[in-house]
C-alpha positions as CSV (number, residue, x, y, z in Angstrom):
1,M,0.0,0.0,0.0
2,P,1.3,3.5,-0.8
3,E,0.7,4.7,2.8
4,L,2.9,1.9,4.2
5,E,5.6,2.6,1.5
6,L,5.6,6.3,2.5
7,K,5.9,5.4,6.2
8,T,8.8,3.1,5.5
9,L,10.6,5.8,3.4
10,L,9.9,8.4,6.1
11,E,11.7,6.2,8.6
12,K,14.6,5.7,6.2
13,Q,14.8,9.4,5.6
14,N,15.0,10.2,9.3
15,K,17.7,7.5,9.8
16,A,19.7,8.8,6.8
17,F,19.4,12.4,8.1
18,A,20.7,11.2,11.6
19,E,23.7,9.6,9.9
20,F,24.2,12.7,7.7
21,K,24.2,15.0,10.8
22,E,26.7,12.8,12.6
23,A,29.1,12.7,9.7
24,N,28.7,16.4,8.9
25,D,29.3,17.4,12.5
26,L,32.6,15.6,12.3
27,R,33.3,17.4,9.0
28,L,32.6,20.8,10.5
29,K,34.8,20.1,13.5
30,A,37.7,19.0,11.3
31,L,37.3,22.1,9.2
32,E,37.4,24.3,12.4
33,S,40.3,22.5,14.0
34,K,42.5,21.4,11.1
35,G,41.3,23.5,8.2
36,S,40.8,20.3,6.1
37,V,38.6,17.2,6.0
38,D,39.5,13.5,5.5
39,P,38.4,12.5,2.0
40,L,36.7,9.4,3.4
41,L,34.6,11.6,5.8
42,E,33.7,13.9,3.0
43,E,32.6,10.9,0.9
44,K,30.5,9.7,3.8
45,V,28.8,13.0,4.1
46,D,28.1,13.2,0.4
47,K,26.8,9.6,0.4
48,A,24.3,10.3,3.2
49,N,23.3,13.5,1.6
50,A,22.6,11.7,-1.7
51,A,20.6,9.1,0.1
52,I,18.3,11.7,1.6
53,T,17.8,13.3,-1.8
54,E,17.0,9.9,-3.4
55,I,14.5,9.0,-0.6
56,G,12.8,12.3,-1.1
57,K,12.4,11.7,-4.8
58,Q,10.9,8.3,-4.1
59,M,8.4,9.8,-1.6
60,S,7.5,12.5,-4.2
61,E,6.8,9.9,-6.8
62,I,4.5,7.9,-4.5
63,E,2.7,11.1,-3.5
64,K,2.1,11.9,-7.2
65,K,0.5,8.5,-7.7
66,M,-1.7,8.9,-4.6
67,N,-2.8,12.4,-5.9
68,R,-3.6,11.1,-9.4
69,P,-7.2,11.8,-10.4
70,G,-9.5,9.0,-11.2
71,G,-10.0,7.4,-14.6
72,V,-11.9,9.1,-17.4
73,G,-14.6,6.6,-17.8
74,K,-16.8,7.9,-15.0
75,G,-20.2,9.3,-15.9
76,S,-21.5,12.7,-15.1
77,D,-25.0,14.1,-14.3
78,R,-25.2,15.8,-17.7
79,P,-26.1,13.6,-20.7
80,E,-24.6,16.0,-23.2
81,V,-21.2,15.8,-21.5
82,D,-21.2,12.0,-21.4
83,E,-22.3,11.9,-25.1
84,H,-19.4,14.3,-26.0
85,K,-16.9,12.1,-24.1
86,Q,-18.1,9.0,-25.8
87,A,-17.9,10.6,-29.2
88,F,-14.4,12.0,-28.4
89,G,-13.2,8.5,-27.5
90,S,-14.5,7.2,-30.9
91,F,-12.7,10.1,-32.6
92,L,-9.4,9.2,-30.9
93,R,-9.6,5.5,-31.8
94,K,-11.3,5.5,-35.2
95,G,-11.3,9.1,-36.4
96,R,-15.1,9.2,-36.4
97,E,-16.4,12.7,-36.0
98,D,-20.0,11.8,-35.5
99,G,-21.3,15.4,-35.1
100,L,-18.5,16.3,-32.6
101,R,-18.8,20.0,-33.3
102,D,-22.5,20.1,-32.3
103,L,-21.8,17.9,-29.3
104,E,-19.1,20.4,-28.2
105,K,-21.6,23.2,-28.2
106,K,-24.1,21.1,-26.3
107,A,-21.5,20.3,-23.7
108,L,-20.7,24.0,-23.3
109,N,-17.0,23.7,-24.1
110,I,-15.2,26.9,-24.6
111,T,-13.1,26.6,-27.7
112,T,-11.2,28.6,-30.3
113,D,-12.3,29.0,-33.9
114,E,-12.8,25.8,-35.8
115,D,-9.6,24.5,-37.3
116,G,-10.1,20.8,-37.8
117,G,-9.4,20.1,-34.2
118,Y,-11.9,19.2,-31.4
119,A,-12.2,20.2,-27.8
120,V,-11.0,17.7,-25.2
121,P,-14.0,16.9,-23.0
122,T,-14.1,19.0,-19.8
123,E,-13.5,16.1,-17.4
124,L,-10.4,15.0,-19.4
125,D,-9.2,18.6,-19.7
126,T,-9.5,18.9,-15.9
127,E,-7.6,15.7,-15.4
128,I,-4.8,17.0,-17.6
129,L,-4.5,20.1,-15.5
130,Q,-4.4,18.0,-12.3
131,L,-1.7,15.8,-13.7
132,M,0.3,18.8,-14.8
133,R,0.1,20.2,-11.2
134,N,1.6,17.0,-9.9
135,E,4.5,17.3,-12.4
136,S,5.1,21.0,-12.2
137,P,6.6,22.7,-9.1
138,M,5.4,26.1,-10.4
139,R,1.8,25.0,-10.7
140,R,2.0,23.6,-7.2
141,V,3.0,26.8,-5.5
142,C,1.7,29.6,-7.8
143,L,-1.9,30.9,-8.1
144,V,-3.7,29.2,-11.1
145,R,-6.8,30.7,-12.8
146,S,-8.8,29.4,-15.7
147,I,-10.4,32.0,-18.0
148,G,-12.9,31.6,-20.8
149,G,-12.2,34.7,-23.0
150,A,-9.2,35.6,-25.1
151,E,-8.1,38.4,-22.7
152,Y,-7.6,38.7,-18.9
153,K,-6.7,41.8,-16.9
154,K,-6.0,42.1,-13.2
155,L,-6.2,45.3,-11.3
156,V,-3.4,45.9,-8.7
157,N,-3.2,48.6,-6.1
158,L,0.0,50.6,-6.4
159,G,-0.8,52.5,-3.2
160,G,-0.5,56.3,-2.8
161,S,-3.7,56.9,-0.9
162,T,-3.6,59.5,2.0
163,S,-5.6,60.1,5.1
164,G,-5.7,62.6,8.0
165,W,-6.9,63.3,11.6
166,V,-9.9,65.5,12.3
167,D,-11.9,66.7,15.3
168,E,-15.6,66.1,15.5
169,D,-16.7,69.2,13.7
170,D,-13.8,69.7,11.4
171,A,-14.2,69.6,7.6
172,R,-13.2,66.5,5.7
173,P,-11.3,67.5,2.6
174,E,-10.9,65.0,-0.2
175,T,-7.8,62.8,0.2
176,V,-5.6,61.3,-2.5
177,S,-7.0,58.1,-4.0
178,P,-4.8,55.0,-4.5
179,K,-3.3,54.4,-7.8
180,L,-4.5,51.3,-9.7
181,A,-2.8,49.5,-12.6
182,A,-4.1,46.9,-15.0
183,I,-1.7,44.0,-15.7
184,T,-2.2,41.3,-18.3
185,P,-0.6,37.9,-18.6
186,Y,1.9,37.0,-21.3
187,M,0.1,34.4,-23.3
188,G,1.3,31.7,-25.6
189,E,0.2,28.4,-27.2
190,I,1.8,25.3,-26.0
191,Y,1.5,22.1,-28.0
192,S,2.3,18.4,-27.8
193,N,2.1,15.8,-30.6
194,P,2.1,12.3,-29.2
195,A,1.7,9.3,-31.5
196,A,0.2,5.8,-31.3
197,T,-0.2,3.0,-33.8
198,Q,-3.7,2.3,-35.1
199,Q,-3.3,-1.2,-33.7
200,M,-2.8,0.2,-30.2
201,L,-5.9,2.4,-30.6
202,D,-7.9,-0.6,-31.9
203,D,-7.0,-2.6,-28.8
204,V,-10.1,-2.6,-26.5
205,F,-7.7,-2.8,-23.5
206,F,-6.0,0.4,-24.5
207,N,-7.5,3.5,-22.8
208,A,-6.8,6.1,-25.5
209,E,-8.2,9.0,-23.4
210,Q,-6.0,8.1,-20.4
211,W,-2.9,7.6,-22.6
212,L,-3.5,11.0,-24.2
213,S,-3.9,12.8,-20.9
214,D,-0.7,11.2,-19.5
215,E,1.4,12.0,-22.5
216,V,0.1,15.6,-22.9
217,A,0.4,16.4,-19.2
218,V,4.0,15.4,-18.9
219,E,5.0,17.3,-22.1
220,F,3.0,20.4,-21.1
221,A,4.3,20.4,-17.5
222,E,7.9,20.3,-18.5
223,E,7.7,23.1,-21.0
224,E,5.4,25.2,-18.9
225,N,7.5,24.9,-15.7
226,L,10.5,26.4,-17.5
227,A,8.5,29.2,-19.0
228,F,6.8,30.2,-15.7
229,L,10.3,30.4,-14.2
230,S,12.4,32.1,-16.9
231,G,10.3,32.5,-20.1
232,N,10.9,35.7,-22.0
233,G,7.2,36.5,-22.7
234,T,7.5,36.1,-26.4
235,K,5.0,33.5,-27.6
236,K,5.1,32.1,-24.1
237,P,4.5,33.2,-20.5
238,K,6.9,35.7,-18.9
239,G,8.7,33.9,-16.0
240,I,9.5,35.2,-12.6
241,L,13.3,35.4,-13.3
242,A,12.7,37.3,-16.6
243,Y,11.5,40.4,-14.6
244,T,13.9,43.1,-13.7
245,A,15.7,42.4,-10.4
246,V,17.4,45.1,-8.3
247,S,18.8,45.3,-4.8
248,T,16.6,48.3,-3.9
249,A,14.3,47.9,-0.8
250,D,10.5,47.5,-1.0
251,A,9.8,51.1,0.0
252,T,11.6,52.7,-3.0
253,R,11.5,50.0,-5.6
254,A,9.3,50.4,-8.7
255,F,6.3,48.1,-9.1
256,G,7.1,45.0,-11.2
257,Q,10.8,44.9,-10.0
258,L,12.0,42.1,-7.8
259,Q,14.5,42.5,-5.0
260,Y,17.6,40.3,-4.8
261,K,20.2,39.8,-2.1
262,E,23.7,39.1,-3.3
263,T,25.8,36.4,-1.6
264,A,29.3,37.0,-0.3
265,S,30.6,33.9,-2.2
266,E,30.4,33.1,-5.9
267,T,29.9,29.4,-5.3
268,A,28.3,29.0,-1.8
269,V,25.4,30.0,0.3
270,T,25.5,30.7,4.0
271,G,22.9,30.2,6.7
272,D,23.0,33.9,7.6
273,E,22.2,34.8,4.0
274,L,19.2,32.5,4.0
275,I,18.0,34.0,7.3
276,D,18.4,37.5,5.8
277,L,16.4,36.5,2.7
278,V,13.5,35.4,5.0
279,Y,13.4,38.8,6.7
280,L,13.6,40.7,3.5
281,L,10.1,39.4,2.9
282,R,7.4,41.4,4.8
283,S,5.7,39.5,7.6
284,K,2.3,39.5,5.9
285,Y,3.8,37.5,3.0
286,R,5.6,34.9,5.2
287,N,2.4,33.0,6.0
288,G,2.3,30.5,3.1
289,A,5.9,31.3,1.9
290,A,8.2,28.6,0.5
291,W,11.7,28.1,-0.8
292,M,12.5,27.1,-4.3
293,M,15.8,25.7,-5.5
294,N,17.1,22.6,-7.4
295,S,18.2,19.4,-5.7
296,L,21.9,20.2,-6.0
297,S,21.5,23.5,-4.3
298,L,19.3,21.8,-1.6
299,A,22.1,19.2,-1.0
300,S,24.5,22.1,-0.3
301,V,22.0,24.0,1.9
302,R,21.3,20.8,3.8
303,K,24.8,21.0,5.3
304,L,24.3,24.4,6.9
305,T,23.9,24.9,10.6
306,D,22.9,27.9,12.7
307,S,26.1,29.9,13.6
308,V,24.9,30.4,17.2
309,S,23.1,27.1,18.3
310,G,24.7,24.7,15.8
311,Q,21.2,23.4,14.8
312,Y,20.7,22.3,11.2
313,L,18.6,24.7,9.2
314,W,17.1,21.9,7.1
315,A,14.8,19.3,8.6
316,P,12.9,16.4,7.0
317,G,9.1,16.3,7.0
318,L,7.9,14.6,10.2
319,Q,4.9,13.0,8.5
320,A,4.1,11.4,5.2
321,G,3.1,14.0,2.6
322,Q,4.7,16.8,4.6
323,P,7.5,18.6,2.8
324,S,11.0,19.1,4.2
325,Q,11.5,22.5,5.8
326,L,14.3,25.1,5.7
327,L,14.2,27.6,8.6
328,G,10.6,26.5,9.2
329,Y,9.3,27.0,5.6
330,A,8.5,24.3,3.0
331,V,11.1,23.6,0.3
332,E,9.9,23.1,-3.3
333,E,12.5,21.4,-5.5
334,N,12.5,22.8,-9.0
335,E,15.1,21.3,-11.3
336,D,14.8,24.3,-13.7
337,M,16.4,26.5,-11.1
338,A,20.1,27.2,-11.7
339,D,22.9,25.4,-9.8
340,I,24.9,27.6,-7.3
341,A,27.3,29.4,-9.6
342,T,28.7,32.8,-10.3
343,G,26.1,35.5,-11.0
344,V,23.0,33.4,-11.1
345,V,19.8,33.3,-9.0
346,S,20.2,30.0,-7.2
347,V,17.5,30.3,-4.5
348,M,14.0,32.0,-4.3
349,F,11.9,32.6,-1.2
350,G,8.5,34.0,-1.2
351,N,4.7,33.7,-1.2
352,F,4.4,32.5,-4.8
353,K,0.6,32.4,-4.7
354,R,0.5,36.1,-4.1
355,G,3.5,36.9,-6.4
356,Y,2.8,35.0,-9.6
357,M,-0.3,34.0,-11.5
358,I,-0.7,31.2,-14.1
359,V,-3.6,31.7,-16.5
360,D,-5.1,28.8,-18.4
361,R,-7.4,29.5,-21.4
362,M,-10.2,26.9,-21.0
363,G,-10.3,24.3,-23.7
364,T,-7.5,21.9,-24.8
365,R,-7.8,21.0,-28.4
366,T,-6.8,17.9,-30.3
367,L,-6.3,17.3,-34.1
368,R,-6.1,13.7,-35.2
369,D,-3.5,13.1,-37.9
370,P,-3.3,9.6,-39.4
371,Y,-1.5,10.6,-42.6
372,T,1.7,12.4,-41.8
373,N,3.6,9.7,-39.9
374,K,2.2,6.3,-41.0
375,P,1.8,3.8,-39.4
376,Y,1.4,6.1,-36.4
377,V,-1.6,8.3,-35.7
378,N,-0.5,11.7,-34.3
379,F,-2.6,13.7,-31.9
380,Y,-1.6,17.4,-32.2
381,T,-2.8,18.9,-29.0
382,T,-2.7,22.6,-28.1
383,K,-3.6,24.8,-25.2
384,R,-3.4,28.6,-24.5
385,V,-1.6,29.4,-21.3
386,G,0.0,32.5,-19.8
387,G,1.7,33.8,-16.7
388,M,2.6,37.1,-15.0
389,L,4.1,38.6,-11.9
390,T,1.2,40.0,-9.8
391,D,3.0,41.3,-6.7
392,S,6.7,42.1,-6.9
393,L,6.9,42.4,-3.1
394,A,6.0,38.8,-2.5
395,I,9.1,37.1,-3.9
396,K,12.8,37.5,-3.0
397,L,15.8,36.3,-4.9
398,L,19.2,35.1,-3.7
399,K,21.8,35.9,-6.3
400,Q,25.3,34.6,-6.3
401,K,28.1,37.1,-6.3
């Protein structure tokens, strides 16, 4: 059972962390007293560190499977939706259209102009989004909204309002109103083009809808995750790291610019620098905040201890399904983040739900192509998606010197 597997892995993780701490404590003492470390001890630390990382990955995979949505064969309480799903399954297997366009309208699917493709049924579209969330760190931590129209605007408060004190019978002159700005997401169309043989599609034991959702979700998630992090906004979302970053404090920094803290070292991060990054973030944003870095950076950070108490800054999750924590905040591993190296942003900390919004245009579309790549049938699948920074005060960057 997955729950028992998670419990076993959690016990292994705690044991591996205890071994890691013991070896790393000896390493730190050797550095302090001798200025060097026995290579065998260094190897022992790295081995224990790698074991923690590997166990964490295994736990993450099990949790993804446990969070997986149910199969697509379930019925709904709307006959037109079930009819559309059944017709779409026939379209995938045999290429039969059977009035799909009219069925889409009955099922109230929101689609783009007709181009030979067909709307993925709502339930299957939702499942693809859920699978993508499991695969994409950015979708797990950022705010996600689905829209029906071609455009979306969000009003943000830039501040600037004033007030004053008055006595009971004093006049109340008009005060300055706050400034508002409308921001729009950078949109783009993402596509995937999985292929299956007709023989596979003919097989009654082959669930074409489930196969399509699995294939598309993985491809979309990998491409999207990188775009939400560092996309340039041209034909794709504009990622967090593509916005201007300056060292200026919140009070004087322009809206839409992120604040970074520079490290003292080009190739390392210290515990004090991580603590400073936490307190660069205003207290109202810290509730729900999280760290983001890749696994190699996390392996380095895992060795850090508090300079006063000697306590480790990183701690494993105490229960199954609970993320590991750094300075009391959850850690989200994102392999698209850069390794710790000269001049790059290696670590982010912030309230990503308040800081960045992912926008999905409702309606994934699929075009069946049995001609281009015989004997394979290709399923050209597209979706409109966008992203934008919504609050530049909510995310802080740690940039290597």
